[in-house]
LUMBATOR-656777 format. One record per residue (C-alpha): residue in one letter; chain; x, y, z. Coordinates in Angstrom, 1 decimal. Layout:
LUMBATOR-656777
+--------+--------+--------+--------+--------+
: residu : chaine :   east :  north :     up :
+--------+--------+--------+--------+--------+
:      A :      A :      X :      Y :      Z :
...
+--------+--------+--------+--------+--------+
//
This chain:
LUMBATOR-656777
+--------+--------+--------+--------+--------+
: residu : chaine :   east :  north :     up :
+--------+--------+--------+--------+--------+
:      X :      A :   14.2 :   64.4 :   66.4 :
:      X :      A :   14.7 :   63.3 :   62.8 :
:      X :      A :   11.7 :   63.3 :   60.4 :
:      X :      A :   11.3 :   60.6 :   57.8 :
:      X :      A :   11.0 :   61.4 :   54.1 :
:      X :      A :    8.1 :   59.6 :   52.6 :
:      X :      A :    7.4 :   58.7 :   49.0 :
:      X :      A :    3.8 :   59.6 :   48.3 :
:      X :      A :    3.2 :   57.0 :   45.6 :
:      X :      A :    4.8 :   54.2 :   47.6 :
:      X :      A :    2.7 :   55.2 :   50.6 :
:      X :      A :   -0.5 :   55.1 :   48.6 :
:      X :      A :    0.4 :   51.6 :   47.2 :
:      X :      A :    1.2 :   50.3 :   50.7 :
:      X :      A :   -2.2 :   51.5 :   52.0 :
:      X :      A :   -4.1 :   50.0 :   49.1 :
:      X :      A :   -2.2 :   46.7 :   49.3 :
:      X :      A :   -3.1 :   46.6 :   53.0 :
:      X :      A :   -6.8 :   47.2 :   52.7 :
:      X :      A :   -6.8 :   44.6 :   50.0 :
:      X :      A :   -9.5 :   43.3 :   47.7 :
:      X :      A :  -12.4 :   40.8 :   47.6 :
:      X :      A :  -12.4 :   38.2 :   44.9 :
:      X :      A :   -9.8 :   38.3 :   42.2 :
:      X :      A :  -10.0 :   42.0 :   41.4 :
:      X :      A :   -7.2 :   44.3 :   42.8 :
:      X :      A :   -8.3 :   46.8 :   45.3 :
:      X :      A :  -12.0 :   46.0 :   44.9 :
:      X :      A :  -12.6 :   46.3 :   48.6 :
:      X :      A :  -12.4 :   50.1 :   48.2 :
:      X :      A :  -15.7 :   51.9 :   47.5 :
:      X :      A :  -14.4 :   55.5 :   47.7 :
:      X :      A :  -11.3 :   57.4 :   48.8 :
:      X :      A :  -11.6 :   61.0 :   49.9 :
:      X :      A :   -9.7 :   63.2 :   52.4 :
:      X :      A :  -10.0 :   66.0 :   54.9 :
:      X :      A :   -7.1 :   68.2 :   56.0 :
:      X :      A :   -5.3 :   65.4 :   57.8 :
:      X :      A :   -6.9 :   62.1 :   56.9 :
:      X :      A :   -7.4 :   59.7 :   54.0 :
:      X :      A :  -11.0 :   58.5 :   54.4 :
:      X :      A :  -11.6 :   55.1 :   53.0 :
:      X :      A :  -15.1 :   53.6 :   52.4 :
:      X :      A :  -14.6 :   49.9 :   52.4 :
:      X :      A :  -16.7 :   46.9 :   51.8 :
:      X :      A :  -15.0 :   45.0 :   54.6 :
:      X :      A :  -12.6 :   45.9 :   57.3 :
:      X :      A :  -11.1 :   44.1 :   60.3 :
:      X :      A :   -8.7 :   44.5 :   63.2 :
:      X :      A :   -5.9 :   42.9 :   61.3 :
:      X :      A :   -6.2 :   45.4 :   58.5 :
:      X :      A :   -6.2 :   48.3 :   61.0 :
:      X :      A :   -3.2 :   47.0 :   62.8 :
:      X :      A :   -1.3 :   46.5 :   59.6 :
:      X :      A :   -2.1 :   50.1 :   58.4 :
:      X :      A :   -0.7 :   51.5 :   61.7 :
:      X :      A :    2.6 :   49.9 :   61.0 :
:      X :      A :    3.1 :   51.5 :   57.5 :
:      X :      A :    5.8 :   54.2 :   57.4 :
:      X :      A :    4.0 :   57.5 :   57.0 :
:      X :      A :    0.8 :   56.5 :   58.7 :
:      X :      A :    0.4 :   58.4 :   61.9 :
:      X :      A :   -2.7 :   56.6 :   63.2 :
:      X :      A :   -5.9 :   54.9 :   62.1 :
:      X :      A :   -9.5 :   55.7 :   63.3 :
:      X :      A :  -12.4 :   53.4 :   62.6 :
:      X :      A :  -15.3 :   55.7 :   62.4 :
:      X :      A :  -17.9 :   53.0 :   61.7 :
:      X :      A :  -18.9 :   54.2 :   58.2 :
:      X :      A :  -15.3 :   54.8 :   57.1 :
:      X :      A :  -11.7 :   54.0 :   57.9 :
:      X :      A :   -9.7 :   57.2 :   58.5 :
:      X :      A :   -6.0 :   56.9 :   57.9 :
:      X :      A :   -4.2 :   59.8 :   59.6 :
:      X :      A :   -1.4 :   61.2 :   57.5 :
:      X :      A :   -1.1 :   64.8 :   58.5 :
:      X :      A :   -1.7 :   68.1 :   56.8 :
:      X :      A :   -0.7 :   68.3 :   53.2 :
:      X :      A :    0.3 :   64.7 :   52.9 :
:      X :      A :   -3.4 :   63.6 :   53.3 :
:      X :      A :   -4.3 :   65.4 :   50.1 :
:      X :      A :   -1.3 :   64.2 :   48.0 :
:      X :      A :   -1.7 :   60.6 :   49.1 :
:      X :      A :   -5.4 :   60.6 :   48.5 :
:      X :      A :   -4.8 :   61.9 :   44.9 :
:      X :      A :   -2.2 :   59.1 :   44.4 :
:      X :      A :   -4.7 :   56.5 :   45.8 :
:      X :      A :   -7.4 :   57.7 :   43.4 :
:      X :      A :   -5.0 :   57.7 :   40.5 :
:      X :      A :   -4.2 :   54.0 :   41.2 :
:      X :      A :   -7.9 :   53.1 :   41.7 :
:      X :      A :   -8.8 :   54.8 :   38.3 :
:      X :      A :   -5.9 :   53.0 :   36.6 :
:      X :      A :   -7.1 :   49.6 :   37.9 :
:      X :      A :  -10.7 :   50.5 :   37.2 :
:      X :      A :  -11.5 :   49.4 :   40.7 :
:      X :      A :  -14.6 :   51.5 :   41.3 :
:      X :      A :  -16.4 :   50.0 :   38.3 :
:      X :      A :  -15.6 :   46.3 :   38.6 :
:      X :      A :  -15.2 :   43.6 :   41.3 :
:      X :      A :  -16.9 :   40.7 :   43.0 :
:      X :      A :  -19.2 :   43.1 :   44.8 :
:      X :      A :  -21.1 :   45.6 :   42.6 :
:      X :      A :  -20.8 :   49.2 :   43.5 :
:      X :      A :  -24.5 :   49.5 :   44.2 :
:      X :      A :  -24.4 :   46.5 :   46.6 :
:      X :      A :  -21.2 :   47.9 :   48.2 :
:      X :      A :  -22.9 :   51.2 :   48.9 :
:      X :      A :  -25.9 :   49.5 :   50.3 :
:      X :      A :  -23.7 :   47.5 :   52.6 :
:      X :      A :  -21.9 :   50.8 :   53.5 :
:      X :      A :  -25.1 :   52.5 :   54.3 :
:      X :      A :  -26.2 :   49.6 :   56.5 :
:      X :      A :  -23.0 :   49.7 :   58.5 :
:      X :      A :  -23.2 :   53.5 :   58.8 :
:      X :      A :  -26.8 :   53.3 :   60.1 :
:      X :      A :  -25.7 :   50.7 :   62.7 :
:      X :      A :  -22.7 :   52.6 :   64.0 :
:      X :      A :  -23.7 :   56.3 :   63.8 :
:      X :      A :  -25.8 :   57.9 :   66.6 :
:      X :      A :  -28.3 :   60.7 :   65.7 :
:      X :      A :  -26.3 :   63.2 :   67.8 :
:      X :      A :  -23.0 :   62.3 :   66.1 :
:      X :      A :  -24.6 :   62.5 :   62.6 :
:      X :      A :  -26.2 :   65.8 :   63.4 :
:      X :      A :  -22.9 :   67.3 :   64.6 :
:      X :      A :  -21.1 :   65.9 :   61.6 :
:      X :      A :  -23.7 :   67.4 :   59.2 :
:      X :      A :  -23.4 :   70.8 :   60.9 :
:      X :      A :  -19.6 :   70.6 :   60.8 :
:      X :      A :  -19.6 :   69.7 :   57.1 :
:      X :      A :  -21.3 :   73.0 :   56.3 :
:      X :      A :  -18.2 :   74.8 :   57.4 :
:      X :      A :  -15.5 :   72.4 :   56.3 :
:      X :      A :  -15.2 :   73.8 :   52.8 :
:      X :      A :  -14.8 :   77.3 :   54.3 :
:      X :      A :  -11.7 :   76.4 :   56.4 :
:      X :      A :   -9.1 :   77.5 :   53.8 :
:      X :      A :  -10.8 :   80.8 :   53.7 :
:      X :      A :  -10.9 :   81.2 :   57.5 :
:      X :      A :   -7.2 :   80.3 :   57.6 :
:      X :      A :   -6.1 :   82.7 :   54.8 :
:      X :      A :   -8.2 :   85.7 :   56.0 :
:      X :      A :   -7.5 :   85.1 :   59.7 :
:      X :      A :   -3.7 :   85.0 :   59.1 :
:      X :      A :   -3.9 :   88.2 :   57.0 :
:      X :      A :   -5.9 :   89.9 :   59.8 :
:      X :      A :   -3.5 :   88.7 :   62.4 :
:      X :      A :   -0.4 :   89.7 :   60.5 :
:      X :      A :   -1.8 :   93.2 :   59.7 :
:      X :      A :   -2.9 :   93.6 :   63.4 :
:      X :      A :    0.7 :   92.9 :   64.6 :
:      X :      A :    2.2 :   95.3 :   62.0 :
:      X :      A :   -0.2 :   98.1 :   63.1 :
:      X :      A :    0.5 :   97.5 :   66.8 :
:      X :      A :    4.2 :   97.8 :   66.0 :
:      X :      A :    3.8 :  100.9 :   63.9 :
:      X :      A :    0.3 :  102.6 :   64.2 :
:      X :      A :    1.1 :  104.9 :   61.3 :
:      X :      A :    0.8 :  101.9 :   58.9 :
:      X :      A :   -3.0 :  102.0 :   59.4 :
:      X :      A :   -3.2 :  104.9 :   57.0 :
:      X :      A :   -1.3 :  103.1 :   54.2 :
:      X :      A :   -3.5 :  102.0 :   51.3 :
:      X :      A :   -1.8 :   98.6 :   51.1 :
:      X :      A :   -2.6 :   97.9 :   54.8 :
:      X :      A :   -6.2 :   99.1 :   54.3 :
:      X :      A :   -6.6 :   96.7 :   51.4 :
:      X :      A :   -5.1 :   93.9 :   53.4 :
:      X :      A :   -7.6 :   94.6 :   56.2 :
:      X :      A :  -10.5 :   94.3 :   53.7 :
:      X :      A :   -9.0 :   91.0 :   52.4 :
:      X :      A :   -8.7 :   89.7 :   55.9 :
:      X :      A :  -12.4 :   90.4 :   56.5 :
:      X :      A :  -13.6 :   89.1 :   53.1 :
:      X :      A :  -14.6 :   85.6 :   54.3 :
:      X :      A :  -16.6 :   86.9 :   57.2 :
:      X :      A :  -18.2 :   89.6 :   55.1 :
:      X :      A :  -19.6 :   86.9 :   52.8 :
:      X :      A :  -20.0 :   84.3 :   55.5 :
:      X :      A :  -23.8 :   84.1 :   55.6 :
:      X :      A :  -23.9 :   83.6 :   51.8 :
:      X :      A :  -21.3 :   80.8 :   51.9 :
:      X :      A :  -23.1 :   79.1 :   54.8 :
:      X :      A :  -26.5 :   79.4 :   53.1 :
:      X :      A :  -25.2 :   77.7 :   50.0 :
:      X :      A :  -23.4 :   74.9 :   51.8 :
:      X :      A :  -26.2 :   74.3 :   54.3 :
:      X :      A :  -28.8 :   74.1 :   51.6 :
:      X :      A :  -26.6 :   71.5 :   49.8 :
:      X :      A :  -26.0 :   69.5 :   53.0 :
:      X :      A :  -29.8 :   69.4 :   53.9 :
:      X :      A :  -30.7 :   68.3 :   50.4 :
:      X :      A :  -31.9 :   71.6 :   48.9 :
:      X :      A :  -30.8 :   73.7 :   45.9 :
:      X :      A :  -27.6 :   75.5 :   47.0 :
:      X :      A :  -28.3 :   78.8 :   45.3 :
:      X :      A :  -31.7 :   79.1 :   46.9 :
:      X :      A :  -30.0 :   78.8 :   50.3 :
:      X :      A :  -27.6 :   81.6 :   49.2 :
:      X :      A :  -30.6 :   83.7 :   48.0 :
:      X :      A :  -32.3 :   83.3 :   51.4 :
:      X :      A :  -29.1 :   84.2 :   53.2 :
:      X :      A :  -28.7 :   87.3 :   51.1 :
:      X :      A :  -32.3 :   88.3 :   51.9 :
:      X :      A :  -31.6 :   87.9 :   55.6 :
:      X :      A :  -28.4 :   90.0 :   55.4 :
:      X :      A :  -29.5 :   92.6 :   52.9 :
:      X :      A :  -28.8 :   96.1 :   54.2 :
:      X :      A :  -32.1 :   97.3 :   52.8 :
:      X :      A :  -33.9 :   95.5 :   55.6 :
:      X :      A :  -32.9 :   98.2 :   58.0 :
:      X :      A :  -35.1 :  100.7 :   56.2 :
:      X :      A :  -38.2 :   98.5 :   56.8 :
:      X :      A :  -40.1 :   98.5 :   60.1 :
:      X :      A :  -43.0 :   96.4 :   61.4 :
:      X :      A :  -44.9 :   97.9 :   64.4 :
:      X :      A :  -42.2 :  100.6 :   64.7 :
:      X :      A :  -39.5 :   97.9 :   65.0 :
:      X :      A :  -37.0 :   97.9 :   62.2 :
:      X :      A :  -35.6 :   94.7 :   60.8 :
:      X :      A :  -32.0 :   93.9 :   61.7 :
:      X :      A :  -29.9 :   92.7 :   58.7 :
:      X :      A :  -27.9 :   89.6 :   59.5 :
:      X :      A :  -29.5 :   89.1 :   62.9 :
:      X :      A :  -28.6 :   85.7 :   64.3 :
:      X :      A :  -25.6 :   85.2 :   61.9 :
:      X :      A :  -24.9 :   81.7 :   60.7 :
:      X :      A :  -27.3 :   80.2 :   63.3 :
:      X :      A :  -30.2 :   81.8 :   61.6 :
:      X :      A :  -29.0 :   81.0 :   58.2 :
:      X :      A :  -28.6 :   77.3 :   59.0 :
:      X :      A :  -32.1 :   77.1 :   60.5 :
:      X :      A :  -33.6 :   78.8 :   57.4 :
:      X :      A :  -31.6 :   76.7 :   54.9 :
:      X :      A :  -32.8 :   73.5 :   56.7 :
:      X :      A :  -36.4 :   74.7 :   56.5 :
:      X :      A :  -36.1 :   75.7 :   52.8 :
:      X :      A :  -34.6 :   72.3 :   51.9 :
:      X :      A :  -37.4 :   70.5 :   53.6 :
:      X :      A :  -40.0 :   72.8 :   51.9 :
:      X :      A :  -38.4 :   72.3 :   48.5 :
:      X :      A :  -38.5 :   68.6 :   48.8 :
:      X :      A :  -42.3 :   68.7 :   49.7 :
:      X :      A :  -43.0 :   71.0 :   46.8 :
:      X :      A :  -41.2 :   68.7 :   44.3 :
:      X :      A :  -43.8 :   66.1 :   45.2 :
:      X :      A :  -46.8 :   68.4 :   45.0 :
:      X :      A :  -46.2 :   70.6 :   42.0 :
:      X :      A :  -46.7 :   69.0 :   38.6 :
:      X :      A :  -43.5 :   68.2 :   36.7 :
:      X :      A :  -44.2 :   70.6 :   33.9 :
:      X :      A :  -44.3 :   73.6 :   36.3 :
:      X :      A :  -41.7 :   72.3 :   38.8 :
:      X :      A :  -38.8 :   74.3 :   37.3 :
:      X :      A :  -40.6 :   77.6 :   37.7 :
:      X :      A :  -42.9 :   77.2 :   40.7 :
:      X :      A :  -40.8 :   75.3 :   43.1 :
:      X :      A :  -38.0 :   77.8 :   43.5 :
:      X :      A :  -40.5 :   80.7 :   43.4 :
:      X :      A :  -42.7 :   79.3 :   46.2 :
:      X :      A :  -39.6 :   78.1 :   48.2 :
:      X :      A :  -38.1 :   81.6 :   48.2 :
:      X :      A :  -41.5 :   83.3 :   49.0 :
:      X :      A :  -42.5 :   81.0 :   51.8 :
:      X :      A :  -39.1 :   80.3 :   53.3 :
:      X :      A :  -38.2 :   84.0 :   52.9 :
:      X :      A :  -41.3 :   85.1 :   54.8 :
:      X :      A :  -40.7 :   82.5 :   57.5 :
:      X :      A :  -37.1 :   83.6 :   57.8 :
:      X :      A :  -37.9 :   87.3 :   58.2 :
:      X :      A :  -40.8 :   87.0 :   60.6 :
:      X :      A :  -40.1 :   83.8 :   62.5 :
:      X :      A :  -36.9 :   81.9 :   61.9 :
:      X :      A :  -34.4 :   84.8 :   61.9 :
:      X :      A :  -35.7 :   86.2 :   65.3 :
:      X :      A :  -35.5 :   82.6 :   66.7 :
:      X :      A :  -31.9 :   82.2 :   65.4 :
:      X :      A :  -31.1 :   85.7 :   66.7 :
:      X :      A :  -32.2 :   84.7 :   70.2 :
:      X :      A :  -30.2 :   81.5 :   70.1 :
:      X :      A :  -27.1 :   83.4 :   68.8 :
:      X :      A :  -27.4 :   86.1 :   71.5 :
:      X :      A :  -27.8 :   83.4 :   74.1 :
:      X :      A :  -24.6 :   81.6 :   72.9 :
:      X :      A :  -22.6 :   84.8 :   72.8 :
:      X :      A :  -23.7 :   85.9 :   76.2 :
:      X :      A :  -23.2 :   82.5 :   77.8 :
:      X :      A :  -19.7 :   82.1 :   76.3 :
:      X :      A :  -18.4 :   85.6 :   77.2 :
:      X :      A :  -20.0 :   85.7 :   80.6 :
:      X :      A :  -18.6 :   82.2 :   81.5 :
:      X :      A :  -15.0 :   83.1 :   80.5 :
:      X :      A :  -15.0 :   86.6 :   81.8 :
:      X :      A :  -16.6 :   85.7 :   85.2 :
:      X :      A :  -15.1 :   82.2 :   85.6 :
:      X :      A :  -11.6 :   83.1 :   84.3 :
:      X :      A :   -8.9 :   80.5 :   85.0 :
:      X :      A :  -11.3 :   77.9 :   86.4 :
:      X :      A :  -13.5 :   77.9 :   83.3 :
:      X :      A :  -10.5 :   77.8 :   81.0 :
:      X :      A :   -9.1 :   74.9 :   83.0 :
:      X :      A :  -12.2 :   72.8 :   82.6 :
:      X :      A :  -12.8 :   73.7 :   79.0 :
:      X :      A :   -9.3 :   72.9 :   77.8 :
:      X :      A :   -9.1 :   69.9 :   80.1 :
:      X :      A :  -12.1 :   68.1 :   78.7 :
:      X :      A :  -11.6 :   69.1 :   75.0 :
:      X :      A :   -9.5 :   66.1 :   73.9 :
:      X :      A :  -12.2 :   63.6 :   75.2 :
:      X :      A :  -14.8 :   65.6 :   73.3 :
:      X :      A :  -12.7 :   65.4 :   70.2 :
:      X :      A :  -12.5 :   61.7 :   70.5 :
:      X :      A :  -16.3 :   61.5 :   70.9 :
:      X :      A :  -16.8 :   63.7 :   67.8 :
:      X :      A :  -18.8 :   66.3 :   69.8 :
:      X :      A :  -16.1 :   69.0 :   69.0 :
:      X :      A :  -17.8 :   69.5 :   65.6 :
:      X :      A :  -20.6 :   71.4 :   67.4 :
:      X :      A :  -18.2 :   74.2 :   68.2 :
:      X :      A :  -17.6 :   75.4 :   64.7 :
:      X :      A :  -20.8 :   77.4 :   64.2 :
:      X :      A :  -20.3 :   78.8 :   67.7 :
:      X :      A :  -16.8 :   80.1 :   66.9 :
:      X :      A :  -18.1 :   81.6 :   63.6 :
:      X :      A :  -21.0 :   83.3 :   65.5 :
:      X :      A :  -18.7 :   84.7 :   68.2 :
:      X :      A :  -16.4 :   86.2 :   65.5 :
:      X :      A :  -19.4 :   87.7 :   63.8 :
:      X :      A :  -20.7 :   89.3 :   67.0 :
:      X :      A :  -17.5 :   90.3 :   68.7 :
:      X :      A :  -14.7 :   90.1 :   66.1 :
:      X :      A :  -13.0 :   87.3 :   67.9 :
:      X :      A :  -13.8 :   83.9 :   69.5 :
:      X :      A :  -12.6 :   83.7 :   73.0 :
:      X :      A :  -13.2 :   79.9 :   73.1 :
:      X :      A :  -10.7 :   78.8 :   70.4 :
:      X :      A :   -7.5 :   80.0 :   72.1 :
:      X :      A :   -8.6 :   78.1 :   75.3 :
:      X :      A :   -9.4 :   74.9 :   73.4 :
:      X :      A :   -6.2 :   75.2 :   71.4 :
:      X :      A :   -4.3 :   74.6 :   74.6 :
:      X :      A :   -5.4 :   70.9 :   74.6 :
:      X :      A :   -3.2 :   70.5 :   71.5 :
:      X :      A :   -0.3 :   72.1 :   73.5 :
:      X :      A :   -0.8 :   69.5 :   76.2 :
:      X :      A :   -0.6 :   66.8 :   73.6 :
:      X :      A :    2.7 :   68.1 :   72.3 :
:      X :      A :    4.3 :   68.1 :   75.8 :
:      X :      A :    2.9 :   64.6 :   76.6 :
:      X :      A :    4.3 :   63.3 :   73.3 :
:      X :      A :    7.7 :   64.7 :   73.9 :
:      X :      A :    7.8 :   63.0 :   77.3 :
:      X :      A :    6.8 :   59.7 :   75.6 :
:      X :      A :    9.6 :   60.2 :   73.0 :
:      X :      A :   12.3 :   60.5 :   75.7 :
:      X :      A :   10.9 :   57.6 :   77.8 :
:      X :      A :   10.0 :   55.0 :   75.2 :
:      X :      A :   12.5 :   52.4 :   73.9 :
:      X :      A :   10.1 :   51.5 :   71.0 :
:      X :      A :   11.8 :   52.7 :   67.8 :
:      X :      A :    8.5 :   52.7 :   65.8 :
:      X :      A :    6.8 :   54.8 :   68.4 :
:      X :      A :    9.8 :   57.3 :   68.4 :
:      X :      A :    9.5 :   57.4 :   64.6 :
:      X :      A :    5.8 :   58.1 :   64.8 :
:      X :      A :    6.3 :   60.9 :   67.3 :
:      X :      A :    9.1 :   62.5 :   65.3 :
:      X :      A :    6.8 :   62.6 :   62.3 :
:      X :      A :    3.7 :   63.8 :   64.2 :
:      X :      A :    5.3 :   66.4 :   66.5 :
:      X :      A :    5.9 :   69.1 :   63.8 :
:      X :      A :    2.3 :   69.1 :   62.6 :
:      X :      A :    1.1 :   68.8 :   66.2 :
:      X :      A :    2.9 :   72.0 :   67.1 :
:      X :      A :    1.2 :   73.6 :   64.0 :
:      X :      A :   -2.1 :   72.7 :   65.5 :
:      X :      A :   -3.0 :   69.4 :   63.8 :
:      X :      A :   -3.5 :   67.1 :   66.7 :
:      X :      A :   -5.0 :   63.9 :   65.3 :
:      X :      A :   -1.7 :   62.1 :   64.5 :
:      X :      A :   -0.6 :   62.5 :   68.1 :
:      X :      A :   -4.0 :   61.5 :   69.5 :
:      X :      A :   -4.5 :   58.3 :   67.5 :
:      X :      A :   -0.8 :   57.5 :   67.0 :
:      X :      A :    0.7 :   58.2 :   70.5 :
:      X :      A :   -1.3 :   59.5 :   73.5 :
:      X :      A :   -4.6 :   57.7 :   73.3 :
:      X :      A :   -3.3 :   54.2 :   72.5 :
:      X :      A :   -1.0 :   54.6 :   75.6 :
:      X :      A :   -3.9 :   56.2 :   77.6 :
:      X :      A :   -1.9 :   57.6 :   80.5 :
:      X :      A :   -0.1 :   60.1 :   78.2 :
:      X :      A :   -3.6 :   61.1 :   77.0 :
:      X :      A :   -4.5 :   62.0 :   80.6 :
:      X :      A :   -1.2 :   63.9 :   80.9 :
:      X :      A :   -2.1 :   65.8 :   77.7 :
:      X :      A :   -5.5 :   66.7 :   79.2 :
:      X :      A :   -3.8 :   68.0 :   82.4 :
:      X :      A :   -1.3 :   70.1 :   80.3 :
:      X :      A :   -4.1 :   71.5 :   78.2 :
:      X :      A :   -6.1 :   72.4 :   81.3 :
:      X :      A :   -3.3 :   74.5 :   82.8 :
:      X :      A :   -2.7 :   76.2 :   79.5 :
:      X :      A :   -6.4 :   77.0 :   79.2 :
:      X :      A :   -6.4 :   78.5 :   82.6 :
:      X :      A :   -3.7 :   80.9 :   81.6 :
:      X :      A :   -5.3 :   82.0 :   78.3 :
:      X :      A :   -8.8 :   82.4 :   79.9 :
:      X :      A :   -7.4 :   84.6 :   82.7 :
:      X :      A :   -6.6 :   87.2 :   80.1 :
:      X :      A :   -9.7 :   86.6 :   77.9 :
:      X :      A :   -7.5 :   86.0 :   74.8 :
:      X :      A :   -9.6 :   86.0 :   71.5 :
:      X :      A :   -8.8 :   84.8 :   68.0 :
:      X :      A :  -10.0 :   86.4 :   64.8 :
:      X :      A :  -10.2 :   83.1 :   62.8 :
:      X :      A :  -10.8 :   79.4 :   63.1 :
:      X :      A :   -9.6 :   76.3 :   61.3 :
:      X :      A :   -6.1 :   76.6 :   62.8 :
:      X :      A :   -4.6 :   76.0 :   66.2 :
:      X :      A :   -1.2 :   75.7 :   67.8 :
:      X :      A :    1.6 :   78.1 :   66.9 :
:      X :      A :   -0.1 :   79.6 :   63.8 :
:      X :      A :   -3.1 :   80.7 :   65.8 :
:      X :      A :   -0.9 :   83.1 :   67.8 :
:      X :      A :   -0.7 :   85.6 :   64.9 :
:      X :      A :   -4.5 :   85.9 :   64.9 :
:      X :      A :   -5.0 :   86.5 :   68.6 :
:      X :      A :   -5.5 :   89.9 :   70.3 :
:      X :      A :   -2.8 :   89.0 :   72.9 :
:      X :      A :    0.1 :   87.1 :   71.3 :
:      X :      A :    2.4 :   87.0 :   74.3 :
:      X :      A :   -0.2 :   85.6 :   76.6 :
:      X :      A :   -1.3 :   83.0 :   74.0 :
:      X :      A :    2.2 :   81.8 :   73.5 :
:      X :      A :    2.7 :   81.8 :   77.3 :
:      X :      A :   -0.3 :   79.6 :   77.7 :
:      X :      A :    0.9 :   77.3 :   75.0 :
:      X :      A :    4.3 :   77.0 :   76.7 :
:      X :      A :    2.6 :   76.2 :   80.0 :
:      X :      A :    0.6 :   73.5 :   78.2 :
:      X :      A :    3.8 :   72.0 :   76.8 :
:      X :      A :    5.6 :   72.0 :   80.1 :
:      X :      A :    2.8 :   70.7 :   82.3 :
:      X :      A :    1.8 :   68.1 :   79.7 :
:      X :      A :    5.4 :   66.9 :   79.7 :
:      X :      A :    5.7 :   66.8 :   83.5 :
:      X :      A :    2.3 :   65.1 :   84.0 :
:      X :      A :    3.1 :   62.4 :   81.5 :
:      X :      A :    6.6 :   61.8 :   82.8 :
:      X :      A :    5.3 :   61.1 :   86.3 :
:      X :      A :    2.1 :   59.2 :   85.2 :
:      X :      A :    4.3 :   56.9 :   83.1 :
:      X :      A :    2.9 :   54.4 :   80.6 :
:      X :      A :    3.3 :   50.8 :   79.5 :
:      X :      A :    6.0 :   50.9 :   76.9 :
:      X :      A :    4.9 :   48.8 :   73.9 :
:      X :      A :    7.2 :   46.0 :   72.9 :
:      X :      A :    8.8 :   46.1 :   69.4 :
:      X :      A :    6.7 :   44.4 :   66.8 :
+--------+--------+--------+--------+--------+
//
């Protein structure tokens, strides 16, 4: 399969020319352009089906998702960042964000109205929780891969565990998790509308080792109890409290009294109430996850991996991020991520089947561009550009993922990181051969299921 070289600046211009403008000002339809790991996220004043269809036909665009409040152009890992930078460079050069028939304030008001209409409370809640962890993903990836590589080296040669360099690498691999509660406290406070550093201070209070030396009714406090679950609960409460205090405390004393009272009240609530509650929730999640996989084995893995792609489409998958983090904090690995990663393997197999069966040249080109990143664990281009639009291959992908999940769950494979999937995740697992075996099963079954299910081959445009 031949991949296509794409000029970043040309791709950015093609996208902007397609989303167009209102009035006589170039690109004035664009309110804001941002990106995540795989998508250019465009906030637009207006959008329509014609625009979406035209975007899908641009070379380099792997799919388009209308998320209600924004148009997400799927480009793949790496390219999403470079294209977004090019888009913003063009927008700044044309001064688009400051001029236009529709004022920026009015555009934002229209955007907020559209967002309120299309977003459900559950979806918005999951998105908010997920956004706490999104900035941490590069750290998860770096530290997880370091841990995985070191783990493989030590298994091959146990004597390496005594080497100073390996010991330093182990510390580096654990760094993001050692500081996890602080990072989450800062991000959660920011997301919930509070002062970020106060969230970090409260997280530090809850994880301070000195807590272990203090007892109430002969019961010592447990530093870090509840992990990120407790931190998120406390940060949300502190942000709410801070907002109320800003309204009550006179302006001349606000700078001094608001942070003081916030830390004192939220800190007391954290230690005596919210952290124990978060700890109970965290323990329940950990027990439920481990018990389900260990007792249910292949059957549980089959179901979890089989339904994962539909959950991704619904946006519910975002709720899993804090669960993965909490499992790693408790047990050193998350046993759910390797299972769910098999869904991406099913997609790869399904897409390969489509590649060999379709006569549509554009679809072949899309698959050739999306398959490499799909095998590396970035599944959105294959979901939105290949399997879901054809639907039956999407079912085939779910079937392939289910069988792969059954294999991985049978051996309770765990991963020491999150934020990655596919082949790169193998290095971070505690059983590399079984994980790769499960991925191979997902590829093969996804291919076979899609081959026999078939699909309506789209005509050339």
